[in-house]
C-alpha positions as CSV (number, residue, x, y, z in Angstrom):
1,M,76.6,94.0,111.1
2,A,78.8,95.0,114.0
3,G,81.2,97.8,113.3
4,K,83.7,100.0,115.1
5,T,82.4,103.6,115.4
6,P,83.7,104.8,118.7
7,H,82.4,107.9,120.4
8,Q,85.4,108.2,122.6
9,N,86.8,111.5,123.7
10,T,88.4,110.6,127.1
11,T,90.4,107.9,128.8
12,F,90.8,106.8,132.4
13,A,92.8,104.4,134.5
14,L,91.3,101.0,135.3
15,P,91.9,99.1,138.6
16,D,94.4,96.3,138.0
17,K,93.1,92.8,137.6
18,E,96.0,91.6,139.6
19,P,98.7,93.6,141.3
20,S,101.4,91.6,139.7
21,E,100.5,92.6,136.1
22,G,102.0,96.1,136.5
23,G,101.4,99.1,134.2
24,V,98.2,101.2,133.9
25,Q,95.3,99.8,131.9
26,L,93.0,102.4,130.3
27,G,89.3,102.6,129.8
28,H,87.7,104.8,127.2
29,G,84.4,106.7,127.1
30,Y,82.4,109.7,126.0
31,L,82.4,112.8,128.4
32,A,79.9,115.6,128.1
33,T,80.1,118.7,130.3
34,P,77.5,121.5,130.9
35,E,77.9,125.0,129.5
36,S,78.6,126.3,133.0
37,G,81.8,124.2,133.1
38,S,80.9,121.9,136.0
39,G,78.0,120.0,137.4
40,P,77.1,116.9,139.4
41,G,78.6,113.7,138.0
42,V,76.6,111.0,136.3
43,I,77.8,107.7,134.8
44,V,75.7,106.6,131.8
45,I,75.8,102.9,131.0
46,Q,75.1,101.6,127.5
47,E,72.5,99.1,126.2
48,W,73.6,95.9,124.6
49,W,74.0,97.7,121.3
50,G,77.1,99.4,122.5
51,L,78.1,103.1,123.0
52,T,75.8,104.2,120.1
53,D,74.7,107.7,118.9
54,H,71.8,107.3,121.3
55,I,74.0,106.8,124.4
56,R,76.1,109.8,123.3
57,D,72.9,111.8,123.0
58,I,71.9,110.8,126.5
59,C,75.2,112.2,127.8
60,D,74.6,115.4,125.9
61,R,71.1,115.7,127.2
62,L,72.3,115.3,130.7
63,A,74.9,118.0,130.1
64,A,72.2,120.3,128.8
65,E,70.5,119.7,132.2
66,G,73.6,120.8,134.1
67,F,75.3,117.4,134.7
68,T,78.8,116.2,133.8
69,A,78.1,112.9,132.2
70,L,80.5,110.0,131.3
71,A,79.5,106.9,129.3
72,P,82.3,104.3,129.5
73,D,82.7,102.4,126.3
74,L,82.3,98.8,127.5
75,Y,82.7,97.2,124.1
76,G,85.8,99.1,123.1
77,G,84.1,101.0,120.3
78,W,82.1,98.2,118.8
79,I,78.4,98.7,118.2
80,T,75.6,96.8,116.4
81,H,72.0,97.3,115.4
82,D,71.2,93.6,115.1
83,G,69.6,91.9,118.1
84,D,71.4,88.6,117.7
85,E,74.8,90.3,117.5
86,A,73.9,92.5,120.5
87,G,73.1,89.5,122.6
88,E,76.4,87.8,121.6
89,M,78.4,91.0,122.3
90,M,76.7,91.3,125.7
91,S,77.4,87.6,126.5
92,K,81.1,88.2,125.8
93,L,81.4,90.9,128.4
94,P,82.0,89.3,131.8
95,A,80.2,91.1,134.6
96,E,83.5,91.4,136.5
97,E,85.2,93.2,133.6
98,G,82.3,95.6,133.1
99,A,82.3,96.3,136.8
100,R,86.1,97.0,136.7
101,Q,85.7,99.5,133.9
102,L,82.8,101.2,135.6
103,A,84.8,101.4,138.9
104,G,87.6,103.2,137.0
105,A,85.0,105.5,135.5
106,V,83.6,106.4,138.9
107,D,87.0,107.3,140.3
108,Y,87.9,109.3,137.2
109,L,84.6,111.3,137.2
110,L,85.1,112.2,140.9
111,S,88.6,113.4,140.2
112,L,87.5,116.0,137.5
113,D,87.2,119.7,138.2
114,A,84.1,119.6,135.9
115,V,82.4,117.5,138.6
116,S,80.9,119.6,141.5
117,S,79.5,116.7,143.5
118,S,81.3,114.5,146.1
119,T,79.3,111.5,144.8
120,V,78.0,110.4,141.4
121,G,74.7,109.2,140.1
122,T,74.3,106.4,137.6
123,I,71.7,105.8,134.8
124,G,71.7,102.9,132.5
125,F,69.4,101.0,130.1
126,C,68.8,97.3,129.3
127,M,72.2,95.7,130.0
128,G,73.3,99.0,131.4
129,G,70.4,99.0,133.9
130,G,71.7,95.7,135.3
131,F,75.2,97.3,135.6
132,V,73.7,100.3,137.3
133,L,72.5,98.1,140.1
134,A,75.8,96.2,140.2
135,L,77.7,99.5,140.4
136,A,75.6,100.7,143.3
137,A,76.2,97.5,145.2
138,Q,79.9,97.6,144.4
139,Q,80.7,101.2,145.1
140,G,78.7,101.9,148.2
141,D,78.8,105.6,149.4
142,K,80.4,106.8,146.1
143,I,77.0,106.3,144.4
144,S,74.2,108.5,145.7
145,A,71.6,107.8,143.0
146,A,71.0,104.8,140.8
147,V,68.5,104.9,137.9
148,P,68.0,101.5,136.1
149,F,65.8,101.5,133.0
150,Y,64.5,97.9,132.5
151,G,67.8,96.4,133.8
152,V,68.7,93.0,132.6
153,G,71.8,90.9,131.9
154,Q,74.8,89.4,133.4
155,A,75.4,92.1,136.0
156,V,72.1,92.1,137.8
157,P,73.2,91.4,141.4
158,D,72.0,88.5,143.6
159,S,72.4,90.7,146.7
160,Y,71.9,94.4,147.4
161,T,73.4,94.6,150.8
162,G,76.2,96.9,149.6
163,V,73.8,99.5,148.1
164,K,73.8,102.9,149.8
165,A,72.3,104.9,146.9
166,A,68.7,105.9,146.5
167,I,67.2,103.9,143.6
168,Q,64.6,105.0,141.1
169,G,63.7,102.3,138.6
170,H,61.8,102.5,135.3
171,Y,60.3,99.3,134.0
172,A,57.8,98.2,131.3
173,E,54.6,96.3,131.8
174,Q,55.0,94.6,128.4
175,D,58.6,93.6,128.9
176,G,59.3,90.0,127.8
177,M,63.0,90.2,128.8
178,F,62.3,91.2,132.4
179,P,58.6,90.8,133.2
180,P,57.0,93.3,135.6
181,D,56.4,90.7,138.4
182,Q,60.2,90.1,138.5
183,A,60.8,93.8,138.6
184,R,58.4,94.2,141.5
185,A,60.1,91.4,143.4
186,Q,63.5,93.0,142.7
187,E,62.3,96.3,144.1
188,E,61.2,94.7,147.3
189,Q,64.4,92.7,147.6
190,I,66.5,95.9,147.2
191,R,64.3,97.6,149.8
192,Q,64.7,94.8,152.3
193,E,68.4,94.1,151.8
194,S,69.7,97.7,151.5
195,G,67.4,99.7,153.6
196,T,67.7,102.6,151.1
197,E,65.0,104.6,149.4
198,V,63.7,102.6,146.4
199,E,60.9,103.4,144.0
200,Y,60.1,101.6,140.8
201,F,57.8,103.1,138.1
202,F,56.0,101.0,135.6
203,Y,54.9,102.0,132.1
204,D,52.4,100.7,129.6
205,A,55.1,100.0,127.1
206,P,57.6,97.3,125.9
207,H,61.2,96.8,126.8
208,A,63.5,99.7,125.7
209,F,60.7,102.2,125.4
210,H,63.0,105.1,126.2
211,N,65.3,104.5,123.2
212,D,64.2,106.8,120.3
213,A,66.7,105.0,118.1
214,N,65.7,101.5,119.0
215,P,66.2,99.2,116.0
216,Q,63.2,97.1,117.1
217,G,60.8,99.9,117.1
218,N,60.0,99.9,120.9
219,Y,60.2,103.6,121.5
220,R,57.2,105.2,123.2
221,P,57.6,109.0,123.3
222,E,55.1,109.8,126.0
223,E,56.3,107.2,128.4
224,A,59.9,108.0,127.6
225,Q,59.5,111.7,128.3
226,L,57.7,111.0,131.6
227,A,60.5,108.6,132.7
228,W,63.2,111.0,131.7
229,S,61.6,113.9,133.6
230,R,61.4,111.7,136.7
231,A,65.0,110.6,136.4
232,I,66.3,114.1,135.9
233,G,64.5,115.4,139.0
234,F,65.7,112.4,141.0
235,L,69.4,112.9,140.0
236,R,69.2,116.7,140.7
237,E,67.8,115.9,144.2
238,K,70.2,113.1,145.1
239,V,73.6,113.7,143.5
240,K,75.4,116.2,145.7
């Protein structure tokens, strides 16, 4: 059953939906900083399960690699481990609202003394992988590197003309939610419409193979480690 177990340790201002509303609306998230005190900024975008222990761990792992990582809590603290509930929760998050929260997160991250880069990278999984691509299309030059893992969901863009970021994708050959032929077509569409550097990697694995806490048992450790090492190297190279 869905429950509220928020991993929130920071807040940030959100862009107004309408100028006439007035006041400051706040987003919430989990922020992890490296031992050095500062590092390149990375936005981490949750799966459809919510901002779970696993997503918090992704931020901590990025901090251990020298990045300052922020995972916005797109569900307001709610998480689930049930696939039907996760699908319902995802469907209730309008793509526009998710994009608004992520836009606020980007501006907040770039304002921090703990962020040494003038741009940010993004990494996201499942629903979050779709939002990674949407954020890159929306934020232009603010995003220098975008790393979608088997991105699906309401935020997957129809057009990639606004993308300025280099993109490294990680997709599964056994993915029933986003089959590899669709992923390959998407890779080519991004390349043609954005003109940016795009490279997709494909793994002999099912959807969500990177999640070592996946309730459906899809974790594949060897493929996950390879994808993670590629992603870390890519973020180090691109986020400046």
